[in-house]
C-alpha positions as CSV (number, residue, x, y, z in Angstrom):
1,M,-20.5,-8.6,-0.8
2,S,-20.8,-12.3,-1.1
3,D,-20.3,-14.4,2.0
4,N,-17.4,-16.2,0.2
5,A,-15.5,-13.0,-0.5
6,F,-14.3,-12.5,3.0
7,E,-14.3,-15.2,5.6
8,Q,-14.5,-14.3,9.3
9,I,-15.7,-15.8,12.5
10,F,-18.3,-13.2,13.3
11,P,-21.2,-12.0,11.1
12,T,-20.4,-9.2,8.7
13,G,-23.7,-7.4,9.6
14,K,-25.6,-4.8,7.8
15,P,-24.3,-1.8,6.0
16,N,-23.2,0.8,8.6
17,D,-25.5,3.4,7.3
18,A,-26.0,5.2,10.6
19,F,-22.3,6.2,10.6
20,A,-21.7,6.3,6.8
21,Q,-21.0,10.0,6.9
22,Y,-17.9,9.3,9.1
23,F,-16.4,6.7,6.7
24,I,-14.8,6.7,3.3
25,G,-16.0,3.5,1.6
26,Q,-18.4,0.9,2.8
27,S,-18.4,-0.5,6.4
28,Y,-20.7,-3.0,8.0
29,N,-21.8,-3.4,11.6
30,A,-22.8,-6.5,13.5
31,P,-23.6,-6.3,17.2
32,V,-22.0,-9.2,19.0
33,V,-22.6,-8.4,22.7
34,Y,-25.4,-6.2,24.1
35,G,-25.3,-4.6,27.5
36,S,-23.4,-2.0,29.5
37,I,-20.3,-2.6,27.3
38,P,-21.6,-3.4,23.8
39,V,-19.2,-5.1,21.4
40,N,-19.6,-4.7,17.7
41,N,-17.9,-6.5,14.8
42,I,-17.1,-3.8,12.3
43,T,-16.1,-4.9,8.8
44,F,-14.4,-2.6,6.2
45,E,-14.2,-3.1,2.5
46,P,-10.7,-2.6,1.0
47,A,-9.5,1.0,1.5
48,C,-12.5,1.9,3.7
49,R,-11.5,3.9,6.8
50,N,-13.3,6.0,9.4
51,N,-12.6,9.7,10.0
52,W,-10.2,10.9,12.7
53,H,-12.2,10.8,15.9
54,I,-11.8,11.0,19.7
55,H,-13.6,9.0,22.4
56,H,-14.2,10.9,25.6
57,G,-14.9,9.7,29.1
58,T,-13.9,9.9,32.7
59,D,-13.8,7.5,35.6
60,G,-12.4,4.7,33.5
61,G,-14.7,5.4,30.5
62,G,-13.9,6.2,26.9
63,D,-11.0,3.9,26.3
64,Q,-11.6,2.0,23.0
65,V,-10.4,-1.6,22.4
66,L,-9.9,-2.9,18.9
67,I,-9.3,-6.6,18.2
68,C,-8.6,-7.6,14.6
69,T,-10.4,-10.8,13.8
70,A,-9.9,-11.1,10.0
71,G,-8.2,-9.4,7.1
72,S,-5.7,-6.6,7.5
73,G,-6.0,-3.0,8.4
74,W,-4.5,0.1,9.9
75,Y,-4.7,1.9,13.2
76,Q,-3.1,5.3,13.7
77,A,-3.0,7.7,16.6
78,D,-2.4,11.4,15.8
79,G,1.3,12.1,15.6
80,E,2.3,8.4,15.6
81,E,3.2,5.9,13.0
82,P,0.4,3.7,11.6
83,V,0.1,0.2,13.1
84,S,-0.6,-2.8,10.9
85,M,-3.5,-4.8,12.3
86,V,-3.8,-8.5,11.4
87,P,-5.8,-11.3,13.2
88,G,-4.9,-11.3,16.8
89,T,-3.7,-7.7,17.0
90,A,-5.3,-5.9,20.0
91,I,-5.0,-2.2,20.5
92,R,-6.2,-0.1,23.5
93,V,-6.9,3.5,22.5
94,P,-6.9,5.7,25.7
95,A,-9.8,8.1,26.1
96,G,-8.9,11.5,24.5
97,T,-6.7,10.1,21.8
98,K,-7.3,11.4,18.3
99,H,-7.1,8.3,15.9
100,W,-8.5,6.5,13.0
101,H,-8.7,2.8,11.8
102,G,-9.7,1.0,8.6
103,A,-8.8,-1.5,6.0
104,K,-5.6,-1.7,4.0
105,A,-6.0,-0.8,0.3
106,D,-5.9,-4.4,-0.9
107,S,-7.7,-6.2,2.0
108,W,-11.0,-6.5,3.7
109,F,-10.6,-5.9,7.4
110,S,-12.7,-6.8,10.5
111,H,-12.3,-5.9,14.1
112,L,-14.3,-6.2,17.3
113,A,-14.7,-2.8,18.9
114,F,-15.9,-1.7,22.3
115,I,-15.6,1.4,24.6
116,T,-15.2,1.1,28.3
117,S,-18.0,2.4,30.4
118,G,-17.7,5.4,32.7
119,E,-18.8,9.0,33.1
120,G,-19.3,11.3,30.2
121,V,-18.6,8.7,27.5
122,S,-19.0,10.3,24.0
123,N,-17.5,10.2,20.6
124,E,-16.3,13.3,18.6
125,W,-16.1,12.8,14.9
126,L,-13.4,14.9,13.1
127,E,-12.0,15.4,9.6
128,P,-11.7,12.5,7.1
129,V,-8.4,10.7,6.5
130,T,-7.6,12.2,3.2
131,D,-6.7,10.2,0.1
132,E,-3.3,11.9,0.2
133,V,-2.5,10.8,3.7
134,Y,-4.0,7.3,3.2
135,G,-2.2,7.0,-0.1
136,Q,1.2,7.2,1.7
137,L,0.5,3.9,3.5
138,P,2.0,0.7,2.1
139,T,-0.5,-0.7,-0.4
140,T,0.4,-4.4,0.0
141,D,-0.2,-6.6,2.9
142,G,3.4,-6.6,4.1
143,R,2.4,-6.8,7.8
């Protein structure tokens, strides 16, 4: 990807190879903040999305926060309608919520992501978001 193809305020980072098995398409990961609550900038190429997954935790841990910083993407919790994410959209995903997030079919997408600290914080990767399910989402950036 050329630096001019997708402008954003945080670095795109390196290919997210460590988690590639849990994504359809190419994603990139750039650590932004290190420490007890690491913050990463995750960038998705058009139509890239992660698998359904659940963040677990107790004592305040395991909530995920997503903040869209560039492009346009989707967030969806199991059993709920998908939510369009554009720059400035912030979503709190409570621990134990099955969900996925990724780029719209016609747009790059970038978000900051972090998980609150607590006891027993872990991530459970589940099934992919199928092309059939993803294909039912709007294909244009209608926001």
